[in-house]
KEZA-266724 format. One record per atom (N, C-alpha, C): residue number from 1; residue in one letter; atom name; x, y, z. Coordinates in nm, 2 decimals, always signed. Atoms other than C-alpha are relative to their C-alpha. Layout:
# KEZA-266724
<seq:NUM type:a atom:CA px:X py:Y pz:Z>
...
# end
This chain:
# KEZA-266724
<seq:1 type:m atom:N px:-0.02 py:-0.13 pz:+0.08>
<seq:1 type:m atom:CA px:+1.92 py:-1.37 pz:-0.16>
<seq:1 type:m atom:C px:-0.06 py:+0.08 pz:-0.06>
<seq:2 type:r atom:N px:+0.09 py:-0.10 pz:+0.03>
<seq:2 type:r atom:CA px:+1.80 py:-1.06 pz:-0.23>
<seq:2 type:r atom:C px:+0.10 py:+0.12 pz:-0.07>
<seq:3 type:a atom:N px:-0.12 py:-0.08 pz:+0.08>
<seq:3 type:a atom:CA px:+1.97 py:-0.79 pz:-0.48>
<seq:3 type:a atom:C px:-0.12 py:+0.10 pz:-0.06>
<seq:4 type:g atom:N px:+0.13 py:-0.10 pz:+0.08>
<seq:4 type:g atom:CA px:+1.77 py:-0.46 pz:-0.61>
<seq:4 type:g atom:C px:+0.06 py:+0.12 pz:+0.00>
<seq:5 type:a atom:N px:-0.04 py:-0.12 pz:+0.05>
<seq:5 type:a atom:CA px:+1.79 py:-0.13 pz:-0.80>
<seq:5 type:a atom:C px:-0.13 py:+0.09 pz:+0.02>
<seq:6 type:s atom:N px:+0.11 py:-0.07 pz:+0.03>
<seq:6 type:s atom:CA px:+1.61 py:+0.18 pz:-0.82>
<seq:6 type:s atom:C px:+0.07 py:+0.15 pz:-0.03>
<seq:7 type:h atom:N px:-0.01 py:-0.10 pz:+0.08>
<seq:7 type:h atom:CA px:+1.63 py:+0.49 pz:-1.00>
<seq:7 type:h atom:C px:-0.13 py:+0.14 pz:+0.05>
<seq:8 type:e atom:N px:+0.07 py:-0.08 pz:-0.05>
<seq:8 type:e atom:CA px:+1.51 py:+0.80 pz:-0.91>
<seq:8 type:e atom:C px:-0.09 py:+0.09 pz:-0.13>
<seq:9 type:l atom:N px:+0.09 py:-0.04 pz:+0.13>
<seq:9 type:l atom:CA px:+1.22 py:+0.95 pz:-1.17>
<seq:9 type:l atom:C px:+0.02 py:+0.15 pz:+0.04>
<seq:10 type:w atom:N px:+0.03 py:-0.10 pz:+0.00>
<seq:10 type:w atom:CA px:+1.14 py:+1.25 pz:-1.02>
<seq:10 type:w atom:C px:+0.01 py:+0.03 pz:+0.17>
<seq:11 type:p atom:N px:-0.04 py:-0.02 pz:-0.11>
<seq:11 type:p atom:CA px:+1.24 py:+1.42 pz:-0.69>
<seq:11 type:p atom:C px:-0.12 py:-0.07 pz:+0.12>
<seq:12 type:g atom:N px:+0.10 py:+0.11 pz:-0.09>
<seq:12 type:g atom:CA px:+1.10 py:+1.15 pz:-0.43>
<seq:12 type:g atom:C px:-0.06 py:-0.09 pz:-0.03>
<seq:13 type:y atom:N px:+0.08 py:+0.12 pz:+0.03>
<seq:13 type:y atom:CA px:+0.96 py:+0.94 pz:-0.65>
<seq:13 type:y atom:C px:+0.06 py:-0.09 pz:-0.09>
<seq:14 type:y atom:N px:-0.07 py:+0.07 pz:+0.02>
<seq:14 type:y atom:CA px:+1.14 py:+0.62 pz:-0.75>
<seq:14 type:y atom:C px:-0.05 py:-0.14 pz:-0.10>
<seq:15 type:l atom:N px:+0.02 py:+0.15 pz:+0.01>
<seq:15 type:l atom:CA px:+1.13 py:+0.30 pz:-0.99>
<seq:15 type:l atom:C px:+0.09 py:-0.14 pz:+0.03>
<seq:16 type:g atom:N px:-0.12 py:+0.13 pz:-0.09>
<seq:16 type:g atom:CA px:+1.29 py:+0.00 pz:-0.82>
<seq:16 type:g atom:C px:-0.03 py:-0.12 pz:-0.08>
<seq:17 type:c atom:N px:+0.03 py:+0.15 pz:+0.04>
<seq:17 type:c atom:CA px:+1.33 py:-0.36 pz:-0.94>
<seq:17 type:c atom:C px:+0.10 py:-0.06 pz:+0.10>
<seq:18 type:d atom:N px:-0.07 py:+0.11 pz:-0.07>
<seq:18 type:d atom:CA px:+1.45 py:-0.67 pz:-0.69>
<seq:18 type:d atom:C px:+0.00 py:-0.11 pz:-0.05>
<seq:19 type:y atom:N px:+0.02 py:+0.15 pz:-0.02>
<seq:19 type:y atom:CA px:+1.51 py:-0.99 pz:-0.70>
<seq:19 type:y atom:C px:+0.02 py:-0.06 pz:+0.10>
<seq:20 type:q atom:N px:-0.02 py:+0.08 pz:-0.15>
<seq:20 type:q atom:CA px:+1.48 py:-1.25 pz:-0.46>
<seq:20 type:q atom:C px:+0.02 py:-0.17 pz:-0.01>
<seq:21 type:l atom:N px:-0.02 py:+0.20 pz:-0.01>
<seq:21 type:l atom:CA px:+1.59 py:-1.63 pz:-0.46>
<seq:21 type:l atom:C px:-0.01 py:-0.07 pz:+0.14>
<seq:22 type:l atom:N px:+0.02 py:+0.08 pz:-0.12>
<seq:22 type:l atom:CA px:+1.45 py:-1.86 pz:-0.21>
<seq:22 type:l atom:C px:+0.01 py:-0.13 pz:+0.01>
<seq:23 type:l atom:N px:-0.05 py:+0.14 pz:+0.03>
<seq:23 type:l atom:CA px:+1.61 py:-2.19 pz:-0.14>
<seq:23 type:l atom:C px:-0.10 py:-0.03 pz:+0.11>
<seq:24 type:i atom:N px:+0.08 py:+0.10 pz:-0.06>
<seq:24 type:i atom:CA px:+1.32 py:-2.46 pz:-0.03>
<seq:24 type:i atom:C px:+0.06 py:-0.11 pz:+0.01>
<seq:25 type:e atom:N px:-0.04 py:+0.16 pz:+0.01>
<seq:25 type:e atom:CA px:+1.47 py:-2.78 pz:+0.09>
<seq:25 type:e atom:C px:+0.08 py:-0.03 pz:-0.11>
<seq:26 type:e atom:N px:-0.07 py:+0.07 pz:+0.11>
<seq:26 type:e atom:CA px:+1.57 py:-2.96 pz:-0.25>
<seq:26 type:e atom:C px:-0.08 py:+0.08 pz:-0.11>
<seq:27 type:s atom:N px:+0.04 py:-0.10 pz:+0.10>
<seq:27 type:s atom:CA px:+1.41 py:-2.64 pz:-0.46>
<seq:27 type:s atom:C px:+0.00 py:+0.11 pz:+0.02>
<seq:28 type:s atom:N px:+0.01 py:-0.16 pz:+0.00>
<seq:28 type:s atom:CA px:+1.38 py:-2.27 pz:-0.51>
<seq:28 type:s atom:C px:-0.09 py:+0.07 pz:-0.11>
<seq:29 type:a atom:N px:+0.12 py:-0.11 pz:+0.10>
<seq:29 type:a atom:CA px:+1.16 py:-2.02 pz:-0.64>
<seq:29 type:a atom:C px:+0.09 py:+0.17 pz:+0.02>
<seq:30 type:n atom:N px:-0.05 py:-0.16 pz:+0.04>
<seq:30 type:n atom:CA px:+1.28 py:-1.65 pz:-0.77>
<seq:30 type:n atom:C px:-0.14 py:+0.08 pz:-0.02>
<seq:31 type:k atom:N px:+0.11 py:-0.15 pz:+0.03>
<seq:31 type:k atom:CA px:+1.08 py:-1.29 pz:-0.78>
<seq:31 type:k atom:C px:+0.06 py:+0.04 pz:-0.05>
<seq:32 type:v atom:N px:-0.03 py:-0.15 pz:+0.06>
<seq:32 type:v atom:CA px:+1.11 py:-1.00 pz:-0.94>
<seq:32 type:v atom:C px:-0.12 py:+0.10 pz:+0.02>
<seq:33 type:y atom:N px:+0.07 py:-0.09 pz:-0.08>
<seq:33 type:y atom:CA px:+0.94 py:-0.70 pz:-0.80>
<seq:33 type:y atom:C px:+0.06 py:+0.10 pz:-0.11>
<seq:34 type:l atom:N px:-0.02 py:-0.09 pz:+0.11>
<seq:34 type:l atom:CA px:+0.91 py:-0.43 pz:-1.08>
<seq:34 type:l atom:C px:-0.11 py:+0.11 pz:+0.12>
<seq:35 type:h atom:N px:+0.14 py:-0.06 pz:-0.10>
<seq:35 type:h atom:CA px:+0.74 py:-0.13 pz:-0.82>
<seq:35 type:h atom:C px:+0.02 py:+0.13 pz:-0.05>
<seq:36 type:f atom:N px:+0.02 py:-0.13 pz:+0.02>
<seq:36 type:f atom:CA px:+0.68 py:+0.24 pz:-0.83>
<seq:36 type:f atom:C px:+0.00 py:+0.06 pz:+0.13>
<seq:37 type:s atom:N px:-0.01 py:-0.03 pz:-0.14>
<seq:37 type:s atom:CA px:+0.78 py:+0.39 pz:-0.46>
<seq:37 type:s atom:C px:+0.02 py:+0.21 pz:+0.01>
<seq:38 type:n atom:N px:-0.01 py:-0.14 pz:-0.05>
<seq:38 type:n atom:CA px:+0.77 py:+0.74 pz:-0.27>
<seq:38 type:n atom:C px:+0.06 py:-0.06 pz:+0.16>
<seq:39 type:g atom:N px:-0.04 py:+0.02 pz:-0.14>
<seq:39 type:g atom:CA px:+0.88 py:+0.78 pz:+0.07>
<seq:39 type:g atom:C px:-0.10 py:-0.08 pz:+0.11>
<seq:40 type:n atom:N px:+0.11 py:+0.08 pz:-0.11>
<seq:40 type:n atom:CA px:+0.54 py:+0.63 pz:+0.23>
<seq:40 type:n atom:C px:-0.03 py:-0.14 pz:-0.05>
<seq:41 type:g atom:N px:+0.03 py:+0.12 pz:-0.03>
<seq:41 type:g atom:CA px:+0.52 py:+0.35 pz:+0.07>
<seq:41 type:g atom:C px:+0.05 py:-0.05 pz:-0.20>
<seq:42 type:s atom:N px:-0.03 py:+0.02 pz:+0.11>
<seq:42 type:s atom:CA px:+0.52 py:+0.14 pz:-0.29>
<seq:42 type:s atom:C px:-0.10 py:-0.06 pz:-0.09>
<seq:43 type:l atom:N px:+0.08 py:+0.09 pz:+0.12>
<seq:43 type:l atom:CA px:+0.31 py:-0.03 pz:-0.59>
<seq:43 type:l atom:C px:+0.04 py:-0.10 pz:-0.10>
<seq:44 type:g atom:N px:-0.04 py:+0.08 pz:+0.12>
<seq:44 type:g atom:CA px:+0.41 py:-0.29 pz:-0.81>
<seq:44 type:g atom:C px:-0.03 py:-0.15 pz:-0.06>
<seq:45 type:m atom:N px:+0.05 py:+0.11 pz:+0.03>
<seq:45 type:m atom:CA px:+0.39 py:-0.59 pz:-0.94>
<seq:45 type:m atom:C px:+0.12 py:-0.14 pz:+0.01>
<seq:46 type:i atom:N px:-0.10 py:+0.13 pz:-0.03>
<seq:46 type:i atom:CA px:+0.54 py:-0.95 pz:-0.91>
<seq:46 type:i atom:C px:+0.03 py:-0.09 pz:-0.12>
<seq:47 type:y atom:N px:+0.03 py:+0.15 pz:+0.10>
<seq:47 type:y atom:CA px:+0.66 py:-1.24 pz:-1.13>
<seq:47 type:y atom:C px:+0.09 py:-0.05 pz:+0.09>
<seq:48 type:e atom:N px:-0.03 py:+0.12 pz:-0.03>
<seq:48 type:e atom:CA px:+0.71 py:-1.57 pz:-0.96>
<seq:48 type:e atom:C px:+0.00 py:-0.12 pz:-0.10>
<seq:49 type:n atom:N px:+0.01 py:+0.15 pz:+0.03>
<seq:49 type:n atom:CA px:+0.86 py:-1.89 pz:-1.04>
<seq:49 type:n atom:C px:+0.10 py:-0.10 pz:+0.02>
<seq:50 type:g atom:N px:-0.08 py:+0.11 pz:-0.07>
<seq:50 type:g atom:CA px:+1.04 py:-2.22 pz:-0.92>
<seq:50 type:g atom:C px:-0.10 py:-0.06 pz:+0.05>
<seq:51 type:y atom:N px:+0.10 py:+0.10 pz:-0.04>
<seq:51 type:y atom:CA px:+0.87 py:-2.42 pz:-0.70>
<seq:51 type:y atom:C px:-0.18 py:+0.02 pz:+0.05>
<seq:52 type:s atom:N px:+0.16 py:-0.02 pz:-0.03>
<seq:52 type:s atom:CA px:+0.52 py:-2.25 pz:-0.62>
<seq:52 type:s atom:C px:-0.06 py:+0.05 pz:-0.13>
<seq:53 type:g atom:N px:+0.06 py:+0.01 pz:+0.14>
<seq:53 type:g atom:CA px:+0.48 py:-2.24 pz:-1.02>
<seq:53 type:g atom:C px:+0.01 py:+0.17 pz:-0.08>
<seq:54 type:d atom:N px:-0.01 py:-0.13 pz:+0.07>
<seq:54 type:d atom:CA px:+0.45 py:-1.96 pz:-1.23>
<seq:54 type:d atom:C px:-0.13 py:+0.12 pz:+0.03>
<seq:55 type:q atom:N px:+0.10 py:-0.09 pz:-0.04>
<seq:55 type:q atom:CA px:+0.27 py:-1.62 pz:-1.11>
<seq:55 type:q atom:C px:+0.01 py:+0.12 pz:-0.02>
<seq:56 type:i atom:N px:-0.04 py:-0.07 pz:+0.01>
<seq:56 type:i atom:CA px:+0.23 py:-1.33 pz:-1.17>
<seq:56 type:i atom:C px:-0.12 py:+0.11 pz:+0.11>
<seq:57 type:g atom:N px:+0.11 py:-0.10 pz:-0.14>
<seq:57 type:g atom:CA px:+0.08 py:-1.07 pz:-0.86>
<seq:57 type:g atom:C px:+0.05 py:+0.13 pz:+0.00>
<seq:58 type:v atom:N px:-0.01 py:-0.13 pz:-0.02>
<seq:58 type:v atom:CA px:+0.05 py:-0.72 pz:-0.73>
<seq:58 type:v atom:C px:+0.06 py:-0.02 pz:+0.17>
<seq:59 type:m atom:N px:-0.05 py:-0.04 pz:-0.12>
<seq:59 type:m atom:CA px:+0.20 py:-0.56 pz:-0.43>
<seq:59 type:m atom:C px:-0.01 py:+0.11 pz:+0.02>
<seq:60 type:f atom:N px:+0.04 py:-0.15 pz:-0.09>
<seq:60 type:f atom:CA px:+0.15 py:-0.27 pz:-0.19>
<seq:60 type:f atom:C px:+0.02 py:+0.02 pz:+0.16>
<seq:61 type:d atom:N px:-0.04 py:+0.01 pz:-0.11>
<seq:61 type:d atom:CA px:+0.31 py:-0.15 pz:+0.08>
<seq:61 type:d atom:C px:-0.04 py:+0.18 pz:+0.03>
<seq:62 type:y atom:N px:-0.05 py:-0.13 pz:+0.00>
<seq:62 type:y atom:CA px:+0.24 py:+0.20 pz:+0.28>
<seq:62 type:y atom:C px:+0.03 py:-0.02 pz:+0.13>
<seq:63 type:a atom:N px:-0.02 py:-0.04 pz:-0.11>
<seq:63 type:a atom:CA px:+0.36 py:+0.35 pz:+0.61>
<seq:63 type:a atom:C px:-0.01 py:+0.12 pz:+0.04>
<seq:64 type:y atom:N px:+0.08 py:-0.16 pz:-0.03>
<seq:64 type:y atom:CA px:+0.23 py:+0.64 pz:+0.80>
<seq:64 type:y atom:C px:+0.05 py:+0.00 pz:+0.15>
<seq:65 type:e atom:N px:-0.04 py:-0.04 pz:-0.13>
<seq:65 type:e atom:CA px:+0.39 py:+0.84 pz:+1.10>
<seq:65 type:e atom:C px:-0.07 py:+0.03 pz:+0.11>
<seq:66 type:i atom:N px:+0.16 py:-0.03 pz:-0.09>
<seq:66 type:i atom:CA px:+0.12 py:+0.82 pz:+1.36>
<seq:66 type:i atom:C px:+0.07 py:+0.09 pz:+0.12>
<seq:67 type:i atom:N px:-0.07 py:-0.06 pz:-0.10>
<seq:67 type:i atom:CA px:+0.34 py:+1.02 pz:+1.64>
<seq:67 type:i atom:C px:+0.21 py:+0.00 pz:-0.05>
<seq:68 type:q atom:N px:-0.15 py:-0.02 pz:+0.02>
<seq:68 type:q atom:CA px:+0.73 py:+1.07 pz:+1.62>
<seq:68 type:q atom:C px:+0.05 py:-0.18 pz:+0.07>
<seq:69 type:d atom:N px:-0.03 py:+0.13 pz:-0.03>
<seq:69 type:d atom:CA px:+0.90 py:+0.68 pz:+1.65>
<seq:69 type:d atom:C px:-0.11 py:-0.10 pz:+0.01>
<seq:70 type:l atom:N px:+0.11 py:+0.13 pz:-0.05>
<seq:70 type:l atom:CA px:+0.55 py:+0.50 pz:+1.61>
<seq:70 type:l atom:C px:-0.04 py:-0.01 pz:-0.15>
<seq:71 type:i atom:N px:+0.06 py:-0.01 pz:+0.16>
<seq:71 type:i atom:CA px:+0.46 py:+0.41 pz:+1.24>
<seq:71 type:i atom:C px:-0.08 py:-0.12 pz:-0.04>
<seq:72 type:a atom:N px:+0.08 py:+0.13 pz:+0.04>
<seq:72 type:a atom:CA px:+0.20 py:+0.19 pz:+1.12>
<seq:72 type:a atom:C px:+0.01 py:+0.00 pz:-0.11>
<seq:73 type:s atom:N px:-0.03 py:+0.03 pz:+0.18>
<seq:73 type:s atom:CA px:+0.26 py:+0.01 pz:+0.79>
<seq:73 type:s atom:C px:-0.11 py:-0.15 pz:-0.04>
<seq:74 type:v atom:N px:+0.07 py:+0.14 pz:+0.06>
<seq:74 type:v atom:CA px:+0.06 py:-0.26 pz:+0.59>
<seq:74 type:v atom:C px:+0.07 py:-0.04 pz:-0.10>
<seq:75 type:y atom:N px:-0.10 py:+0.06 pz:+0.11>
<seq:75 type:y atom:CA px:+0.22 py:-0.46 pz:+0.32>
<seq:75 type:y atom:C px:-0.12 py:-0.13 pz:-0.05>
<seq:76 type:v atom:N px:+0.06 py:+0.13 pz:+0.06>
<seq:76 type:v atom:CA px:+0.00 py:-0.69 pz:+0.07>
<seq:76 type:v atom:C px:+0.05 py:-0.05 pz:-0.12>
<seq:77 type:d atom:N px:-0.10 py:+0.07 pz:+0.09>
<seq:77 type:d atom:CA px:+0.13 py:-0.93 pz:-0.17>
<seq:77 type:d atom:C px:-0.10 py:-0.13 pz:-0.05>
<seq:78 type:y atom:N px:+0.13 py:+0.11 pz:+0.06>
<seq:78 type:y atom:CA px:-0.13 py:-1.10 pz:-0.40>
<seq:78 type:y atom:C px:+0.06 py:-0.06 pz:-0.10>
<seq:79 type:t atom:N px:-0.07 py:+0.02 pz:+0.12>
<seq:79 type:t atom:CA px:+0.08 py:-1.32 pz:-0.61>
<seq:79 type:t atom:C px:-0.07 py:-0.17 pz:-0.04>
<seq:80 type:n atom:N px:+0.04 py:+0.09 pz:+0.08>
<seq:80 type:n atom:CA px:-0.17 py:-1.58 pz:-0.68>
<seq:80 type:n atom:C px:-0.10 py:-0.01 pz:-0.13>
<seq:81 type:i atom:N px:+0.12 py:-0.01 pz:+0.07>
<seq:81 type:i atom:CA px:-0.37 py:-1.43 pz:-0.95>
<seq:81 type:i atom:C px:+0.01 py:-0.10 pz:-0.13>
<seq:82 type:a atom:N px:+0.00 py:+0.10 pz:+0.10>
<seq:82 type:a atom:CA px:-0.26 py:-1.66 pz:-1.23>
<seq:82 type:a atom:C px:+0.02 py:-0.15 pz:+0.02>
<seq:83 type:r atom:N px:+0.01 py:+0.15 pz:-0.06>
<seq:83 type:r atom:CA px:-0.25 py:-1.98 pz:-1.05>
<seq:83 type:r atom:C px:-0.17 py:-0.04 pz:+0.02>
<seq:84 type:k atom:N px:+0.17 py:-0.02 pz:-0.01>
<seq:84 type:k atom:CA px:-0.65 py:-1.93 pz:-0.94>
<seq:84 type:k atom:C px:-0.05 py:-0.03 pz:-0.11>
<seq:85 type:r atom:N px:+0.07 py:+0.05 pz:+0.10>
<seq:85 type:r atom:CA px:-0.72 py:-1.90 pz:-1.29>
<seq:85 type:r atom:C px:+0.03 py:-0.12 pz:-0.11>
<seq:86 type:f atom:N px:-0.02 py:+0.11 pz:+0.13>
<seq:86 type:f atom:CA px:-0.52 py:-2.16 pz:-1.48>
<seq:86 type:f atom:C px:-0.09 py:-0.14 pz:+0.09>
<seq:87 type:t atom:N px:+0.10 py:+0.08 pz:-0.09>
<seq:87 type:t atom:CA px:-0.67 py:-2.40 pz:-1.15>
<seq:87 type:t atom:C px:-0.15 py:-0.02 pz:-0.05>
<seq:88 type:n atom:N px:+0.12 py:+0.03 pz:+0.03>
<seq:88 type:n atom:CA px:-0.99 py:-2.32 pz:-1.23>
<seq:88 type:n atom:C px:-0.03 py:-0.05 pz:-0.16>
<seq:89 type:t atom:N px:+0.08 py:+0.09 pz:+0.16>
<seq:89 type:t atom:CA px:-1.00 py:-2.40 pz:-1.62>
<seq:89 type:t atom:C px:+0.07 py:-0.11 pz:-0.01>
<seq:90 type:i atom:N px:-0.03 py:+0.13 pz:+0.01>
<seq:90 type:i atom:CA px:-0.82 py:-2.71 pz:-1.56>
<seq:90 type:i atom:C px:-0.16 py:-0.09 pz:+0.10>
<seq:91 type:i atom:N px:+0.08 py:+0.07 pz:-0.07>
<seq:91 type:i atom:CA px:-1.08 py:-2.80 pz:-1.31>
<seq:91 type:i atom:C px:-0.14 py:-0.01 pz:-0.06>
<seq:92 type:s atom:N px:+0.12 py:+0.01 pz:+0.07>
<seq:92 type:s atom:CA px:-1.37 py:-2.71 pz:-1.56>
<seq:92 type:s atom:C px:-0.01 py:-0.07 pz:-0.09>
<seq:93 type:q atom:N px:-0.01 py:+0.05 pz:+0.07>
<seq:93 type:q atom:CA px:-1.22 py:-2.89 pz:-1.78>
<seq:93 type:q atom:C px:-0.06 py:-0.12 pz:+0.01>
<seq:94 type:v atom:N px:-0.04 py:+0.14 pz:-0.06>
<seq:94 type:v atom:CA px:-1.17 py:-3.21 pz:-1.65>
<seq:94 type:v atom:C px:-0.14 py:-0.04 pz:+0.09>
<seq:95 type:t atom:N px:+0.10 py:+0.03 pz:-0.06>
<seq:95 type:t atom:CA px:-1.51 py:-3.23 pz:-1.44>
<seq:95 type:t atom:C px:-0.14 py:+0.07 pz:-0.10>
<seq:96 type:p atom:N px:+0.11 py:-0.05 pz:+0.10>
<seq:96 type:p atom:CA px:-1.84 py:-3.20 pz:-1.66>
<seq:96 type:p atom:C px:-0.05 py:+0.08 pz:+0.10>
<seq:97 type:p atom:N px:+0.09 py:-0.11 pz:-0.07>
<seq:97 type:p atom:CA px:-2.08 py:-2.92 pz:-1.57>
<seq:97 type:p atom:C px:-0.08 py:-0.10 pz:+0.06>
<seq:98 type:g atom:N px:+0.04 py:+0.05 pz:-0.08>
<seq:98 type:g atom:CA px:-2.29 py:-3.01 pz:-1.28>
<seq:98 type:g atom:C px:+0.03 py:-0.13 pz:+0.04>
<seq:99 type:s atom:N px:-0.05 py:+0.13 pz:-0.04>
<seq:99 type:s atom:CA px:-2.13 py:-3.32 pz:-1.18>
<seq:99 type:s atom:C px:+0.05 py:-0.02 pz:+0.16>
<seq:100 type:l atom:N px:-0.05 py:-0.01 pz:-0.14>
<seq:100 type:l atom:CA px:-2.02 py:-3.18 pz:-0.85>
<seq:100 type:l atom:C px:-0.13 py:+0.06 pz:+0.04>
<seq:101 type:t atom:N px:+0.14 py:-0.03 pz:-0.09>
<seq:101 type:t atom:CA px:-2.37 py:-3.03 pz:-0.76>
<seq:101 type:t atom:C px:-0.09 py:-0.16 pz:-0.01>
<seq:102 type:a atom:N px:+0.06 py:+0.10 pz:-0.03>
<seq:102 type:a atom:CA px:-2.53 py:-3.37 pz:-0.86>
<seq:102 type:a atom:C px:+0.03 py:-0.12 pz:+0.12>
<seq:103 type:s atom:N px:-0.07 py:+0.07 pz:-0.10>
<seq:103 type:s atom:CA px:-2.26 py:-3.55 pz:-0.67>
<seq:103 type:s atom:C px:-0.06 py:+0.01 pz:+0.19>
<seq:104 type:a atom:N px:+0.05 py:-0.03 pz:-0.13>
<seq:104 type:a atom:CA px:-2.38 py:-3.35 pz:-0.35>
<seq:104 type:a atom:C px:-0.16 py:-0.02 pz:+0.00>
<seq:105 type:k atom:N px:+0.14 py:+0.00 pz:-0.01>
<seq:105 type:k atom:CA px:-2.72 py:-3.38 pz:-0.43>
<seq:105 type:k atom:C px:-0.05 py:-0.19 pz:+0.10>
<seq:106 type:n atom:N px:+0.01 py:+0.15 pz:+0.00>
<seq:106 type:n atom:CA px:-2.68 py:-3.79 pz:-0.37>
<seq:106 type:n atom:C px:+0.01 py:-0.02 pz:+0.16>
# end
């Protein structure tokens, strides 16, 4: 399920918010997008929780009409920022400094 709304801030420029519910077998995930967009693309932030854990990320999309009826587009969604930082913190607290390199030398 996906629902969203946008508001025109200036002619051709919008502030939008979308909600997306992902159903995954016995679990689910929620995504909330807050984005600033114009006719060519958007830039925004994503908050995600549920099956994939709590994550904050960024998103970017851009489309460009090369010739009539031929559009090139790119979409980037990086929602793993908080999880990587959290995982690295846990690993550094559980693993004594130098133990990974010492075991690799043996």
